N, C-alpha and C positions, 0 to 999 in steps of 0.2 A: 637598740638593735634596729637595723634597717628592716622596714616592713617587707617581708618576702612576697606578699601578695601583690602589692603595688609595684615592686621591683620586677617581678615576673611579667605582670601585665604591661609594664613599660617596655620590656624586652620584646614581647610579642608585638606591641604597637610599632616598634622600630622596624620589624620585618615587613610592614606594609609598604615601606618605601626604600629600605636599605638595599644597596647593591647585592646581588646574588652572584657569587663567582661560579664559574663553570662546574667546578667539582661539587659544590653544594646543590646546584641545579640537577646534576646527574644523579647524585645521591637521592634526591627527592623523587626523580623518575623511577629509580630502582625500588624505592619504598612503595610507590603506587603500583608498580608492576607486581611486586610481591603480595600486596594487598589483594589485587585482582586474582592472582593465582590461588591464594588462600580462600577467597570468597567463592569461587566458581563451584567447587565440589559441594559446598553447602547450599547452593541454589537448586540442586536436583535431589538432595537427600538430607534429611535431618530436621531439626526443630523449626528452622525458618520456613520450610515448605509447609508444614502444618499451620504455622502461625499466619502465613500469608493467606491461606484459605479462610481461616477464622476471622481475619480482619477485613476481608475483601468487601463486605457489604458496608463497612464504615469508612472506606477510603474517601477522602476529600479530593478536590481538584488540585492540580499543581503540576509543575514541570520536573519534579525529582523522580528518578527512575528507580524502582525496586527491581533489581536484577533477578530476584527470586522468581518473579512471575511476569516480568516485562512490562508492568503497568506503571504509568506515571501518576503521581499524586503529591501529597505534601512532603516537605523535607523531613518532618518527624517520622512519617510512615516509612520512607525510604531508608532513613538512618537506622531505624529499628530493625528492619528486615535484613538490610545489607550487613549491618553490624553483627547480627546473630549469625548469618551465613558465613561471615569471614572468620569466625572463631570455631566453626564446627569441625573442620578437618584437622585442627591443631597444627597448622603450618604457618601461622602468622608471625610477624617479626617480633623481636625481643630487644629491649634496652637492658643489657646485661646488668649494669650497675644499679638499676632500680628493680630488676626482676619483673618487668612490666612490658606488656604488648601494646604499644601505642597505635599501631596501624588500624586495628579493628574499630575502635571507637572514633579515632580522630579522622581518618580518611573517609570512613563511612559518613560521618557528619559533614565534613567539609565538602565532599562531592555532592551530597544531597542538597546542601544549601546553595552551593555554586550553581547547580543545575536549576534550582527553583528560582534563584535571583537573576539568572542570566549573566553570571559573572565570567570573566575571562580565565583562561588557563593560568595566566600570571597571578591573578588574585587567588585562585585555588591553590597554586603552588606555595604562595606566601603564607596562606592560612594553615597549610599542612606543616610547614616549617615552624610557624609560631605555636601551633598546637603541640607539636613534639617538644619544643623548647620548654613549655610550661609543664606538661605532663611528666616528661622524663625527669626534670629537675625536682618536681614534687615527689616523685617516687624515690629518688635518692634521699630526700629529707626524712621520709617515713620508714624506710627499710633499715634493718630486716624485721623489726618487731611487728610492723603493720601486717606482714604476711602470715603471722601466727593465726589470726582470726579473720582476716579480710582478703578477698580476691582483688589484688591491687589493680588489675585491668578493669574490673567492674567499678572500682571506686575512683581512682585517679583518672581513669579514662573519661569520666564525666567532665572533669575540669579541662582535659585536653580538648575534648569535643566542644565545650563551651567557648574556649579561647578561639578555636578555628571559626566557629559560628560567628562570634562577635566581630572578628576581623572581617569576615565576608559581609557582615551587615553594616560595615563602615563605622563601627564604634571606635572612639578614641581610647587612649590608655585608661582613662577613668571608667569608660563603659566596659572595656574588657575586664577590668578589675572587678566590677560589680557582677559581670557574668560568671567569673570564677567564684566569687563569694556566694552567689545564688546556687551555683552548682555544688558547692560543698554540702548543702542541705539535701541534695538529691542523690548523692553518691552512696551506693550500697553494693552488696554482694559478699556473702560470708563464706568461710572455708568449708562448712558442712555441705554446701551445694557445689563445691569443687571436689571434695574428697568422698562424699557420700553418694548414695544412689540418686538417680534422676537425670533430667535433661536440661537443667537450669543453667549450667555453666556458660554455654554459648549465649544464652539470653542475657547474661550479665553485660556482655559487650554491646549487644543491641540496645539494651536499656541505657547504658552509659552514653551511647551515641545519641539516642533520642532525647534523653534528659539534658545532655549538653546543648542540643539544638534549642530546647525549651528555655534553658538558662540564658543563652545568647539572645533569643528573641525577647525574653523578659527584660534583659538589660537595655536592649534597643528601645523598648517601650517606656523606659524610664524607671523601671523597678530597681531597687537597690538592695544590697546586702551589707553586712558588716565587713569593712575592709581589714579587720583583724581576724577574719575567719580562719586563716591558716595557723596562726601562731599564738593566739590568745589562750589563756588557761582553760577556757571551755571551747576552744576552737577545734578544727578538724584533726590536726596532728595529735593534740592531747587526747581526743576522744578515741583515736584509732591506732595509737602507737604508745611506746613507753615514755615519750617526752613531748615537748612542744615542737619538736622537729629539729633535725640537724641541718639548719639553713646555711651554715658556713660551707659545708660540703656541697649542698645543692646549688648554691650560687657561685661557687668557685669557677673561674674561667668564663663567666657570663660575658658575652661579646667577643671572646677569643675563640671559642669552638661552639658548635651547635649539635645537639644530640642526633639529628637526622643523619649526620655523617659518622656516627659511631654505633650503627645498628648491627644486630645479629640477624641474619636470615637463616631460617631453619633448613637443615639438610636432611632431617628425618621427620616423619609425620607423627610425632608423639610429644609428650611433655619434655620441655627443654632440660629438666633436671636429669633425664636419662641419657642425654647426649654424650657426656664424657665417658660413660660406660660403653656405649656403642662405638664411639670413635676409638676408645682403647682396645676394644675387642677386635675391631678391624685391623689395628696396628699389630696386635699380637698374632693374628692369623696370617698377616702378610710376612711376618718374621718366621713363624713356625706353623707349617701347614698341619691342621688337624680337622677331623670331621666331628659333627655333633655327637656321634656315638662313641668317640674317643674320650669324651669328657666325663669325669667322675663328679667333679664339684666346681662351681664358680662362685667365688666370694667377691662381692662388690663393696668397697669402702668409699662412701661419699660424704656429702655435706648434709645438713639437717633435712631439707625437703626430699632429698634422694630417698631417705628412709621413711620420713613421716608421711609423705604423700605417695611415693612410688613403690614402696615395698608391699606388693599385693599379689598373692597367689590366686585369689578368687577373681576370675575374669569371666564375666557372663555376657559382655557386649563389647563392641568396638570402642566405646567410651572407656570402659574399664581397661581394655588392652592398651590404650594410649597412655595410661598412667601406671603401667605395670613394668617395672624393671625386668621381672621374670619373663613376661610375655615377649617384650621387645628383644631381649637377649635370645630367646628361642627363635623368634622370627628372623633375626639377623643370621643366626647359625644355619637355619634351614632354607631361607629365601634369599640370603645374601644382601638384603636391604630392607629398610623399614620405611616403606612409602605407602601409597594408598592401598596397594594390593595386600599388604600385610594385615589390613583390618577388614578385608572382605569376608563374607560369611564362610567361604571355603577354607580360608586360612585360619579363622578362629576355631574351626572344627577339627583342625589337623591333630591327630593323636601324637605325632612326633614332636610338635611344638609344645604341646601340653606336658609331655613326659619330660622334656628338657627343662621346663619351668621348675620342676620339683628339685632340680639340682643347683638352683641359684639361690644364694643367700645374700642379704643386703644389711650393711652395718653403717653406722655413722662414725666417721673418723674425725676426732677433735681438731687435728691440725688442718685438715681440709675444710672443716666447718668454720674455722676461724677466718678463712679467706673469703667466705661467701658474703655478699653476692658478687663482688668484683672479680673473683676468680671462681670458675666452675671446674672442679677436678674430680678424678676418681682413681683409686688404686684397685687393681684387679689381681686376683690370685686364682689361677686355674690349675686344678689337679687333674692330670690325665690318668686313664686307667692303667697305663703302662708304668706309672710311678713318677713320671716327670712332673715338675711343678713350674709353671710359668708365671712370672710377675711383671706388672707394667704399671707405671704411674702416668696417667693421662693428665697433662697439665693445662689443656685448653680444649675448646670445642671447635670443630669445623663449622664455619659460618660466623664465629665471633670476630670482632674487629681485628684481632691479632692473627686470625687465620680465615680471612673472608671468602665468601663465595665469589668467584670471578663473574664477570658479566655473562660469559658463556654458560657457566653453571647455573646462574640465576635464570637465564632465559630457558635453559633446559628444564628447570623446575617449573617455570610457568607453562611451558608447552605440555609437560606431563599432566599437571593438575588441570589446566584448562581443557584438555581433551576429555575430561569427565563430563563436561557440560556443552562444549562447542565443537562443531565441525572444524576441520583444519582451516578453511578460508576465513571463517569468523574469528578463530583464534589468532591467526596471523594478522588480521586487520586490527584487532584490539591491541596486540603487542606493538604494532607500528604506531598506532594512535598514541599510546602511552609513552613510548620511547623516542619518537621522532617528530611528533606534531605538536603544535601549540594550540590545541583544542581539547575541550573536556571529552572524556569518553561518553558516548551516547548509548542508545539502545543496542543490545546484542542479542542475536537469536540463539536461544538455548537449543541444545541438540534435540530435546523432546518438544513436542508441540504443547501449546497451552492446555489443550484438552487432556493430553497425557499427564501434564504437570498437575492438573487438578485431581486426576485419579490418584497420583502419587501422594498428594496432600491428604486425600481421604484415607489412604492406607497408613500413613505415618501419624495421623492425628491421634491423640490419646483416646 
């Protein structure tokens, strides 16, 4: 069998000099814009804020910017904090076929290293493409069994971040391969800290970004790992999935298409496993007008994680709400959308949303489950109080490659999320920098002052 690790490392190395067509270049800018949109809310509220205050006294010198507090420091510190922030609001991108969020770990690492090393926008862009290439294809090889116990963004994200780092540190294909191999020993993040209580989930992505930077730095320093780390009997795939990896699927089309041009950009601020339900509910309301009080019962039939992760009536926090089909259905019916406002304290306390939640039931559908992860579907059955029964089969998600967000929609999403942290002039300047200029994003002024930010950190610290 072809060695998947060296094959993927070679593909990443090729991106250091390969021609980038206009479509791929634009897809990369879209991914970076979406990463920034997803990160900014986490810079003013959430675990990254508390973490930045805790780590402040240990920060070393460097040119990498932590957008959480505006401080420059080492690439590892910036990758950790920005990676954590970018997964907090649950708006980050998805590679559907691998069930993986590549942007949080990969772009957080790549930008931090590029800033620290004084690299060009072109080098940064190529590292992002290469990191997506490796991480997304690895995710395809491990899924769906990997996701049973492991948070794939926290695990595979480490290898995507390591790839991007090694590319920016001028490693050749062999050096990139060793960075990936080293990263397989750093990759972690289990499902209990995704599905259970606590604030660790976003930290998975920050750790993946930081650990990937460390792996890339180690490879540049000459440290090595086993180049059989992905597919060997005791390798990463065997340790974290039901096999040594489906590498035929993962490597199919290598050199013909690249994952960064097949991304899903989120249209709702919750877990992506809930999206087919929300999109289906919108379609049903567009066809038959009904109010929340008209509903007697809503039955949702989805794939495995729809039920195993997102069937939760107990919602005590915004984090719980983002992973609750019941809450998100209630929010959509009463607020008309599931964006940042749906997870604010006043929305979480609304009695009407809470009452609607009790009328929602979630089931796993074997036929829909068999199509996962490449298709994300839901069947909805709504019984109205007047006796009417409405049914709908939602066969895709808005934002997926077969129903993508337009540039206008993606920019509107950025403007909305960025407004949580930036005044309009700073928001507009950052958008132009990412979409129109050939320069790395630099410092950005958060809406709140650093002094106010430190007080926020004190309030959110455990």
